[in-house]
C-alpha positions as CSV (number, residue, x, y, z in Angstrom):
1,M,99.3,136.7,49.4
2,P,99.1,138.4,51.9
3,D,95.2,138.4,51.8
4,S,94.8,134.8,51.0
5,Q,97.0,131.6,51.5
6,G,97.0,128.5,49.7
7,G,98.4,126.0,47.3
8,M,98.0,127.9,44.4
9,Q,99.0,131.5,45.9
10,E,102.6,129.7,46.8
11,C,102.8,128.5,43.1
12,I,102.2,132.1,42.0
13,R,105.0,133.4,44.6
14,Q,107.2,130.7,43.5
15,L,106.9,131.5,39.9
16,C,107.9,135.2,40.7
17,L,110.9,134.1,43.2
18,Q,112.1,131.4,40.6
19,T,111.9,133.7,37.5
20,K,113.4,136.6,39.3
21,Q,116.7,134.8,39.6
22,Y,116.8,135.0,35.7
23,G,116.3,138.9,36.0
24,V,112.6,139.0,35.6
25,Q,110.8,141.8,37.2
26,N,107.4,141.1,38.3
27,T,104.4,142.8,39.0
28,V,101.4,141.0,40.6
29,L,98.0,142.7,40.3
30,T,95.6,141.4,42.7
31,V,92.3,142.4,44.2
32,S,92.0,142.5,48.0
33,P,88.9,142.9,50.1
34,N,91.2,144.4,52.9
35,V,92.2,147.6,51.5
36,S,90.1,150.7,50.8
37,R,92.5,152.3,48.5
38,V,94.9,151.2,46.0
39,E,98.2,149.9,48.1
40,E,101.6,149.0,46.5
41,L,103.8,146.6,48.5
42,Q,107.4,145.6,47.7
43,R,107.8,141.9,48.5
44,P,110.8,139.6,48.2
45,E,109.2,137.9,45.1
46,C,107.6,140.8,43.5
47,H,106.2,144.4,43.2
48,L,102.3,143.8,44.6
49,V,99.7,146.5,43.7
50,R,96.4,145.6,45.6
51,F,93.5,147.0,44.2
52,P,90.2,147.2,47.0
53,Q,87.7,144.7,46.1
54,S,84.4,146.6,44.9
55,F,81.9,143.7,44.9
56,D,81.9,139.7,44.1
57,V,79.8,137.9,41.8
58,A,80.1,134.2,41.3
59,S,82.8,133.8,42.8
60,T,84.6,136.4,40.9
61,A,86.2,139.5,42.6
62,L,85.7,143.0,40.8
63,S,87.6,146.1,41.7
64,V,86.0,149.4,39.5
65,Q,89.8,150.9,40.5
66,M,91.6,148.2,38.8
67,M,89.3,148.6,35.7
68,K,90.0,152.2,35.6
69,A,93.7,151.8,35.9
70,Y,94.8,149.1,34.3
71,A,96.1,150.3,31.1
72,E,98.3,152.4,33.1
73,V,99.3,150.0,35.3
74,V,100.5,147.6,32.5
75,Q,101.9,150.1,30.3
76,D,105.8,149.4,31.2
77,S,105.5,145.8,31.0
78,D,107.1,143.6,28.2
79,L,104.7,140.7,29.1
80,I,101.4,140.0,30.4
81,H,101.0,136.7,32.5
82,Y,97.3,136.2,33.1
83,H,95.7,133.2,35.3
84,F,92.3,132.0,34.0
85,P,89.5,131.7,34.5
86,W,89.0,135.4,35.7
87,P,86.7,137.2,33.3
88,V,87.7,140.3,34.8
89,A,91.1,140.1,33.2
90,D,89.6,139.3,29.6
91,A,87.5,142.3,29.9
92,M,90.2,144.5,31.0
93,H,92.7,143.3,28.3
94,Y,89.7,144.4,25.3
95,I,88.2,147.3,27.1
96,H,91.6,148.9,27.5
97,N,92.6,147.8,23.8
98,I,96.2,146.3,25.4
99,D,98.7,146.0,22.7
100,K,101.1,143.6,24.7
101,P,102.0,139.9,24.0
102,Y,100.6,138.0,27.0
103,I,100.3,134.2,27.9
104,I,97.7,132.4,30.1
105,T,98.1,129.9,32.6
106,Y,95.2,127.8,32.3
107,Q,94.0,126.7,36.0
108,S,90.9,125.1,35.5
109,D,87.6,124.7,32.8
110,I,84.7,126.6,34.5
111,V,82.6,123.7,35.9
112,K,80.2,125.3,38.3
113,Q,78.9,128.4,36.9
114,R,77.2,127.0,33.7
115,F,75.0,129.5,32.9
116,L,77.8,132.2,32.9
117,K,80.0,130.4,31.1
118,V,77.7,130.1,28.0
119,L,77.6,134.2,28.3
120,Y,81.2,134.0,28.6
121,A,82.1,131.8,26.1
122,P,82.6,134.3,22.9
123,L,84.7,136.6,24.9
124,M,86.8,133.6,26.3
125,K,87.3,132.0,23.1
126,K,88.8,135.4,21.8
127,F,90.9,135.6,25.0
128,L,92.4,132.1,24.9
129,L,92.7,132.7,20.7
130,G,95.0,135.6,21.3
131,A,97.4,134.3,23.6
132,R,100.9,133.5,22.5
133,C,100.9,130.7,24.9
134,I,98.5,128.9,27.2
135,T,100.5,126.7,30.1
136,V,98.6,123.8,31.9
137,A,99.4,122.2,34.8
138,S,99.4,118.6,33.6
139,P,99.1,116.7,30.3
140,N,96.3,114.9,31.9
141,Y,94.4,118.2,32.2
142,L,95.1,119.1,28.4
143,S,93.9,116.0,27.1
144,S,90.4,116.0,29.1
145,S,89.6,119.4,28.6
146,P,87.2,120.1,25.7
147,V,87.9,123.9,25.8
148,L,91.7,123.2,25.3
149,A,91.3,120.8,22.7
150,Q,90.3,124.0,20.9
151,F,93.8,125.4,21.3
152,K,96.5,122.7,21.4
153,D,98.8,124.0,19.1
154,K,99.9,126.8,21.9
155,C,99.7,125.0,24.9
156,Q,102.7,124.1,26.8
157,V,102.6,121.8,30.1
158,M,104.3,123.6,33.1
159,P,104.0,121.5,35.9
160,L,103.4,123.4,39.2
161,G,106.3,122.9,41.7
162,L,106.9,123.6,45.3
163,D,109.9,125.0,47.2
164,E,110.8,122.6,50.1
165,S,112.7,125.3,51.9
166,S,110.0,127.5,52.3
167,Y,108.2,124.7,54.6
168,P,109.0,125.2,58.4
169,S,111.8,122.7,59.2
170,N,111.6,122.8,63.1
171,V,108.3,121.1,64.1
172,T,109.5,119.3,67.1
173,K,106.9,121.0,69.4
174,Q,103.9,120.5,67.1
175,M,104.8,116.8,66.5
176,A,104.6,116.2,70.1
177,Y,101.5,117.8,70.2
178,W,99.5,115.9,68.0
179,T,101.5,112.5,68.7
180,D,99.9,113.3,72.3
181,K,96.5,114.2,70.8
182,L,96.1,111.5,68.2
183,G,98.0,108.3,69.8
184,K,100.5,106.4,68.0
185,E,98.3,104.6,65.9
186,P,98.6,105.2,62.4
187,F,96.0,107.7,60.5
188,F,95.1,108.8,57.0
189,L,95.4,113.0,56.6
190,F,93.5,115.1,54.0
191,V,94.4,118.7,54.3
192,G,92.5,121.3,52.1
193,A,89.6,123.6,51.9
194,L,86.4,121.7,52.9
195,R,84.7,122.5,49.4
196,Y,81.7,120.9,47.5
197,Y,84.4,119.1,45.3
198,K,86.6,117.5,47.6
199,G,84.5,114.3,48.0
200,L,85.0,114.1,51.6
201,Q,81.3,112.8,52.3
202,F,82.7,109.6,50.4
203,L,85.8,109.3,52.4
204,I,83.8,109.9,55.7
205,Q,81.4,106.9,54.3
206,A,84.7,104.7,53.3
207,L,85.5,104.8,57.3
208,E,82.2,102.6,58.0
209,G,83.1,99.1,58.9
210,T,87.2,100.1,59.8
211,N,88.7,101.6,62.6
212,Y,90.9,103.9,60.7
213,K,91.5,107.0,61.9
214,L,91.2,110.1,60.0
215,V,92.1,113.8,60.3
216,L,90.5,116.2,58.0
217,A,92.9,119.6,58.5
218,G,91.1,122.7,56.6
219,I,88.0,124.8,56.9
220,G,85.5,125.6,54.3
221,P,81.7,125.7,53.8
222,M,81.2,122.0,53.6
223,E,82.3,121.7,57.5
224,A,78.8,122.0,59.0
225,M,77.5,119.1,56.6
226,L,80.9,116.8,57.0
227,K,80.4,116.9,60.7
228,K,76.7,116.1,60.5
229,E,77.9,113.4,58.1
230,V,80.5,112.1,60.8
231,H,77.7,112.2,63.7
232,S,74.8,110.4,61.8
233,R,77.4,107.5,61.0
234,N,78.8,107.4,64.5
235,L,82.3,107.9,63.3
236,Q,83.2,110.6,66.0
237,S,86.0,108.8,67.6
238,Q,87.4,108.1,64.5
239,V,87.6,111.7,62.7
240,L,89.1,114.6,63.8
241,F,88.1,117.8,62.4
242,T,91.5,120.1,63.0
243,G,90.2,123.6,61.9
244,F,92.5,125.9,60.2
245,L,96.2,125.0,60.9
246,A,99.3,126.7,60.7
247,D,102.1,125.7,58.6
248,E,104.0,124.2,61.5
249,D,101.2,122.3,62.4
250,K,100.4,121.3,58.8
251,V,104.2,119.7,58.5
252,A,103.9,117.8,61.8
253,L,100.7,116.0,60.5
254,L,102.3,115.4,56.9
255,Q,105.5,114.0,58.8
256,L,103.3,111.6,61.4
257,C,100.7,110.3,58.8
258,H,100.6,106.8,57.2
259,A,99.3,108.1,53.9
260,F,97.6,111.1,52.4
261,V,93.8,110.9,51.2
262,F,92.8,113.3,48.5
263,P,89.3,112.1,47.6
264,S,88.3,115.0,45.4
265,H,85.6,113.7,42.8
266,L,84.5,116.7,40.2
267,R,87.1,118.6,37.5
268,S,87.0,121.8,39.7
269,E,90.0,120.0,41.5
270,A,92.5,120.8,38.7
271,F,95.8,119.7,40.0
272,G,95.8,119.3,44.1
273,I,98.9,121.1,45.4
274,S,97.8,119.5,48.9
275,L,98.4,116.3,47.3
276,L,101.8,117.5,46.2
277,E,102.9,118.3,49.3
278,A,102.4,115.1,50.7
279,A,104.4,113.7,48.0
280,M,107.2,115.9,48.9
281,F,107.2,114.7,52.2
282,G,107.2,110.9,50.9
283,K,103.7,109.6,51.8
284,P,101.6,107.0,49.9
285,L,98.9,108.3,48.0
286,I,95.2,107.8,47.5
287,S,93.1,110.0,45.0
288,C,90.4,109.5,42.3
289,E,90.8,109.4,38.5
290,I,89.0,112.5,37.2
291,G,91.0,113.7,34.3
292,T,93.2,116.4,36.0
293,G,96.6,116.9,37.6
294,T,95.9,114.4,40.8
295,T,96.8,111.6,38.5
296,F,99.8,113.5,37.1
297,I,101.1,113.6,40.7
298,N,99.8,110.4,42.0
299,Q,100.4,107.4,39.6
300,D,98.5,104.3,40.5
301,K,100.2,101.5,41.9
302,Q,103.7,103.6,41.8
303,T,102.8,106.5,44.4
304,G,99.9,105.3,45.5
305,L,96.5,104.1,44.6
306,V,94.1,105.6,42.3
307,V,90.6,104.8,42.4
308,R,86.9,105.9,41.0
309,P,85.3,109.0,42.1
310,E,82.7,108.8,44.3
311,S,83.0,105.5,45.4
312,P,83.3,104.7,48.9
313,G,84.1,101.2,48.5
314,E,87.0,101.7,46.5
315,L,88.5,104.3,48.7
316,R,87.9,101.6,51.8
317,D,89.9,98.7,49.7
318,A,92.6,101.1,49.1
319,M,92.7,102.1,52.6
320,R,92.9,98.8,53.7
321,F,95.5,98.1,51.1
322,L,97.8,100.5,52.7
323,M,96.9,99.4,56.1
324,D,97.9,95.8,55.5
325,E,101.0,94.9,57.2
326,G,101.5,92.2,54.6
327,H,102.0,95.1,52.1
328,A,104.2,97.2,54.1
329,K,107.2,97.0,51.9
330,T,104.9,98.1,48.8
331,V,103.7,100.8,50.7
332,A,107.2,102.0,51.9
333,Q,108.3,102.1,48.2
334,M,105.4,104.2,46.9
335,G,105.9,106.9,49.5
336,K,109.8,106.5,48.5
337,A,108.5,107.0,44.8
338,A,106.2,109.7,45.4
339,R,108.9,111.8,47.0
340,E,111.6,110.7,44.1
341,R,108.6,111.8,41.6
342,F,108.1,115.3,43.4
343,E,112.2,115.7,42.8
344,E,112.2,115.0,39.5
345,V,108.7,116.9,38.2
346,F,107.5,119.2,40.6
347,T,110.0,121.3,42.3
348,A,109.5,125.2,42.0
349,Q,113.1,125.4,40.3
350,G,111.8,123.3,37.5
351,M,108.7,125.5,37.1
352,G,110.6,128.6,37.1
353,K,112.9,127.3,34.5
354,T,110.0,126.3,32.3
355,C,108.1,129.6,32.9
356,F,111.2,131.8,32.0
357,R,111.9,129.7,28.7
358,I,108.5,130.4,27.8
359,Y,108.9,133.9,28.5
360,Q,111.8,134.0,26.1
361,E,110.0,132.1,23.3
362,V,107.3,134.8,23.9
363,L,109.7,137.8,23.8
364,G,112.0,136.3,20.9
365,Y,115.0,136.4,23.2
């Protein structure tokens, strides 16, 4: 932020806000496509240094100015907290021979860029080996990642967390708007970027043979393909694409929906902040078992239902279960359990407390 907003950006903001309460002074370095020179902003959560983006290779933003200035910018830091994967960070660390203790928050395996991963592997291994601690958002991801298996002795689970008070509370106008637009029939909701790993084509296929309504909230590179899929299956009356949503509209839809569906089918979906948001709003959940944090958030038959990935039939059966009036009591209990699990495991305050404890351990305080 402010260049890009999303679940992970909000989690990083919360890390800064929550650790600030313990006396941590955070400086965040970021690459921005919206500035032509280095810009420094003093935000409530951190001192933000934005470096102009020079180019982008394989979804990796690079800044020549950051590469040059990195050693100077971090020289007064006691500890560096890297978010992985971003190979540029590894390169800067070793090019400038940075002699600072560092930890890594391991967001995801490198899934899509397989050829580049082979070239990057030696540097990646050295970088991970040098970290004092590697944090991972869920025990599920830790146990299923072939990369993290090599570094288990230095890994700690730090669940991502959200602060409910940072979400809009007065959304009466938006709820009235969406109730008028969607009617009073129950509907399923998905919120997120429309990307290749979200499994939304399988969710659309799951609607065949039903009269269920689905709201797809978000934008992304798969939007045209997904709309074509809806049209080819004659499901236009059941599926609504909202496009980009303001936070007030997102909160309204989260309150109004019957249940939340998150059909991500590839390990590129390392956690699922949108799934966590739905849990925060006490909604029963549907997700797929892909060995990542999605099943850490959504526990099968407790907070919702977990199905096999790429399975329209199992998604359809899960939706039918949640829509069945005979299961109303069970469905309500699932939503309640999702909310309770959020309060117990996934608050921003808990995440900040864990992060500060790790900082203390690394620095010997």
